C-alpha positions as CSV (number, residue, x, y, z in Angstrom):
1,M,-34.9,36.3,118.1
2,F,-31.4,37.3,118.9
3,C,-29.7,34.3,117.3
4,Q,-31.4,35.0,114.0
5,L,-30.1,38.6,113.7
6,T,-27.3,39.2,111.3
7,F,-24.5,41.2,112.9
8,I,-22.0,43.3,111.1
9,V,-18.6,41.6,110.9
10,I,-16.9,43.7,113.4
11,F,-19.2,42.8,116.2
12,A,-19.9,39.1,115.4
13,L,-16.3,38.4,114.5
14,D,-15.6,34.8,115.5
15,M,-12.0,35.3,116.4
16,G,-11.8,31.7,117.5
17,R,-11.8,30.3,114.0
18,E,-8.1,30.1,114.5
19,K,-7.1,27.1,116.7
20,I,-4.8,29.4,118.6
21,F,-5.6,33.1,119.2
22,H,-2.6,35.2,120.2
23,F,-2.8,38.1,122.6
24,K,0.0,40.3,123.7
25,Q,0.9,38.4,126.9
26,F,-0.8,35.0,126.3
27,S,-2.3,32.7,123.7
28,V,-5.6,30.8,123.7
29,L,-6.0,27.4,122.2
30,N,-9.7,27.0,121.4
31,D,-9.9,24.1,119.0
32,K,-12.4,21.8,120.8
33,T,-14.1,24.4,123.0
34,A,-17.8,24.9,122.1
35,M,-17.6,28.7,122.3
36,K,-14.6,30.2,120.7
37,V,-12.7,33.4,121.5
38,G,-15.0,36.3,120.6
39,T,-15.7,39.9,121.1
40,D,-18.1,39.4,124.1
41,G,-15.4,37.7,126.2
42,V,-12.8,40.3,125.3
43,L,-15.1,43.1,126.2
44,L,-16.0,41.6,129.6
45,G,-12.4,40.7,130.4
46,A,-11.1,44.1,129.6
47,W,-14.1,46.0,131.2
48,C,-14.8,44.3,134.5
49,S,-13.3,45.9,137.7
50,V,-10.5,43.7,139.1
51,K,-8.8,46.0,141.6
52,G,-8.6,44.5,145.0
53,A,-10.1,41.1,143.9
54,R,-8.1,38.3,145.5
55,R,-10.6,35.4,144.8
56,V,-12.2,35.3,141.4
57,L,-14.6,32.8,139.9
58,D,-15.1,32.7,136.1
59,V,-18.5,30.9,135.4
60,G,-18.6,29.2,132.0
61,T,-14.9,29.8,131.5
62,G,-14.7,28.1,128.1
63,S,-11.1,28.3,126.8
64,G,-10.3,30.4,129.9
65,L,-10.0,33.8,128.0
66,I,-11.6,36.0,130.7
67,A,-9.8,34.3,133.5
68,L,-6.5,34.9,131.7
69,M,-7.4,38.6,131.1
70,V,-8.2,39.0,134.8
71,A,-4.9,37.3,135.7
72,Q,-3.0,39.8,133.5
73,R,-4.8,42.8,134.9
74,N,-4.5,41.8,138.6
75,N,-1.2,40.4,139.9
76,D,-2.8,39.2,143.2
77,A,-5.9,37.5,141.9
78,I,-6.4,33.7,142.3
79,I,-8.8,32.8,139.5
80,H,-10.8,29.6,139.3
81,G,-12.7,28.7,136.1
82,I,-15.7,26.3,135.9
83,D,-17.6,24.9,132.9
84,I,-19.9,22.0,132.2
85,D,-18.1,21.2,129.0
86,G,-15.2,18.8,129.5
87,N,-13.5,19.9,126.3
88,A,-13.6,23.5,127.4
89,I,-11.9,22.6,130.7
90,D,-9.2,20.6,129.0
91,E,-8.3,23.6,126.9
92,A,-8.7,26.1,129.7
93,R,-6.2,24.0,131.8
94,Y,-3.8,23.9,128.8
95,N,-4.1,27.6,128.3
96,F,-3.6,28.3,132.0
97,E,-0.6,26.1,132.3
98,A,1.0,27.8,129.2
99,S,0.4,31.3,130.6
100,P,2.7,33.4,132.7
101,W,0.2,33.2,135.6
102,N,-0.3,29.4,135.8
103,A,0.2,29.3,139.5
104,R,-2.8,31.5,140.0
105,L,-5.2,29.8,137.6
106,S,-7.2,26.6,137.9
107,A,-10.2,25.0,136.2
108,E,-12.7,22.3,136.9
109,I,-15.7,20.7,135.3
110,A,-18.7,21.9,137.4
111,D,-22.3,22.9,137.0
112,F,-22.8,26.3,138.6
113,N,-26.2,25.3,139.7
114,D,-24.6,22.9,142.2
115,F,-21.2,24.5,142.6
116,K,-19.8,24.8,146.2
117,G,-17.8,27.8,147.0
118,E,-18.1,31.1,148.8
119,N,-16.6,34.6,149.5
120,Y,-15.5,35.4,146.0
121,D,-14.4,39.0,145.5
122,L,-15.4,38.8,141.9
123,I,-17.7,36.5,140.0
124,V,-17.4,37.1,136.2
125,S,-19.4,35.4,133.5
126,N,-20.1,35.6,129.8
127,P,-23.3,33.5,130.3
128,P,-25.5,31.4,128.1
129,F,-28.1,33.8,126.8
130,F,-30.4,32.5,124.1
131,N,-33.6,32.1,126.0
132,N,-35.7,31.2,123.0
133,G,-34.1,30.9,119.6
134,V,-33.4,27.9,117.5
135,L,-30.8,25.6,119.2
136,P,-27.6,25.2,117.2
137,P,-27.0,21.6,116.1
138,D,-23.8,21.1,118.1
139,A,-24.4,19.8,121.6
140,G,-21.5,21.7,123.1
141,R,-22.8,24.9,121.7
142,N,-26.2,24.1,123.1
143,L,-24.7,23.9,126.6
144,A,-22.5,27.0,126.1
145,R,-25.0,29.3,124.5
146,H,-28.4,28.5,125.7
147,T,-30.2,28.9,129.0
148,T,-31.2,25.2,129.1
149,S,-28.5,24.6,131.6
150,L,-28.1,27.9,133.4
151,T,-30.6,30.7,133.3
152,I,-29.8,34.4,134.0
153,E,-31.9,34.1,137.2
154,A,-29.9,31.1,138.4
155,L,-26.6,32.7,137.5
156,L,-27.4,35.8,139.5
157,T,-29.0,33.9,142.4
158,R,-26.1,31.6,142.8
159,S,-23.6,34.5,142.4
160,R,-25.4,36.5,145.0
161,N,-25.0,33.6,147.5
162,L,-21.3,33.1,146.7
163,I,-19.8,36.6,146.6
164,A,-18.1,38.2,149.6
165,P,-19.9,41.0,151.4
166,N,-18.1,43.6,149.3
167,G,-17.8,41.4,146.2
168,M,-18.9,42.2,142.7
169,I,-20.7,40.3,139.9
170,A,-19.8,41.2,136.3
171,I,-21.6,39.8,133.3
172,I,-22.3,40.6,129.6
173,T,-25.8,40.1,128.1
174,P,-27.8,40.9,125.0
175,A,-29.6,44.1,125.1
176,D,-33.0,42.5,124.8
177,V,-32.8,40.9,128.3
178,E,-32.2,44.2,130.1
179,L,-35.7,44.3,131.8
180,A,-35.4,40.6,132.9
181,V,-32.0,41.2,134.4
182,R,-33.1,44.4,136.2
183,R,-36.2,42.6,137.7
184,C,-34.0,39.8,138.9
185,M,-31.6,42.2,140.5
186,V,-34.4,43.9,142.4
187,S,-35.7,40.5,143.7
188,L,-32.2,39.6,144.9
189,G,-31.3,42.9,146.5
190,L,-28.5,43.6,144.0
191,G,-27.4,47.1,143.2
192,L,-26.0,48.2,139.8
193,L,-22.6,49.8,140.2
194,R,-21.6,50.1,136.5
195,F,-23.6,49.7,133.4
196,T,-22.3,50.1,129.8
197,R,-24.4,49.8,126.6
198,V,-22.3,48.4,123.8
199,V,-23.0,49.6,120.3
200,P,-21.4,47.6,117.5
201,V,-21.0,50.5,115.0
202,A,-21.8,54.2,115.3
203,G,-25.5,54.8,114.7
204,A,-26.6,51.2,115.3
205,P,-28.8,50.0,118.2
206,T,-27.3,48.7,121.4
207,K,-26.5,45.0,121.1
208,R,-24.8,44.1,124.3
209,L,-24.9,45.2,128.0
210,L,-22.1,45.1,130.5
211,W,-23.2,44.9,134.1
212,E,-21.3,45.2,137.4
213,M,-23.4,44.5,140.5
214,V,-23.0,44.6,144.2
215,V,-25.1,43.5,147.2
216,G,-27.3,46.3,148.4
217,D,-27.9,49.8,147.0
218,A,-25.5,51.4,144.6
219,T,-25.1,54.6,142.6
220,T,-24.9,53.6,139.0
221,E,-22.2,54.8,136.6
222,T,-23.7,54.6,133.1
223,S,-21.9,54.8,129.8
224,T,-22.0,53.8,126.2
225,L,-19.2,52.0,124.3
226,T,-19.1,52.1,120.5
227,I,-16.9,49.5,119.0
228,A,-16.5,50.9,115.6
229,G,-17.1,54.2,113.7
230,S,-19.1,54.6,110.6
231,D,-16.0,53.7,108.6
232,R,-16.0,50.3,110.4
233,A,-12.6,51.0,112.0
234,Y,-12.3,50.4,115.7
235,S,-13.1,53.4,117.8
236,D,-10.5,55.1,120.0
237,E,-12.5,54.1,123.1
238,Y,-12.6,50.4,122.1
239,K,-8.9,50.4,121.2
240,E,-8.1,52.0,124.6
241,L,-10.2,49.5,126.4
242,T,-8.5,46.5,124.7
243,S,-5.0,48.0,124.2
244,G,-3.4,45.7,126.8
245,F,-4.5,42.6,124.9
246,Y,-4.8,42.8,121.1
247,L,-1.6,42.4,119.1
248,H,-3.0,44.8,116.4
């Protein structure tokens, strides 16, 4: 089971152990949020396409990290973050207000299964993804990391119904759910525009998948991103992807 695997430090790094994590243009308070700032969120926030996106929805926003990254990358985007965790929304609102883009950022407590909205140019999510593993003891982490509250199928179905005709859905998942995601896409009539396999260290198996979907058929651009070389130092491609955000 995915949650029982031991990751190398560079990939499983819990950057959120600090109460405040500082990026180049903003800081993220993540003291009470169930899911802390981590590599998955940074990857998705830096990788997803934001050009031309005016209305953006961040599902499971947590501390607001991805929403803040989108705001930094797109000066015209209005980003709304939702989460079922009240502590997360409190901290997201704080982080949004303290950022240079506070006028374009908002957050609310909401269950995506029942969320009302439509015509988003981009729906982005670092979703709950432990379908089976042992539940962590903390209730907040249960909600944030497990599909007891939002399944991949529900996430994609709801997103399919809420995006604009030319909108996109961008998510990050574990590698072991690839087949399930692809089957769900076919059933929903979603096409795969971009697809990146994320390797934690050179020579290791793929651990994460980055997906960018659209309604209808699409020609897929496929790539592989290796986070670190065999010497455990960040790869040039990872440093280039995240260069606008990390201080070091």
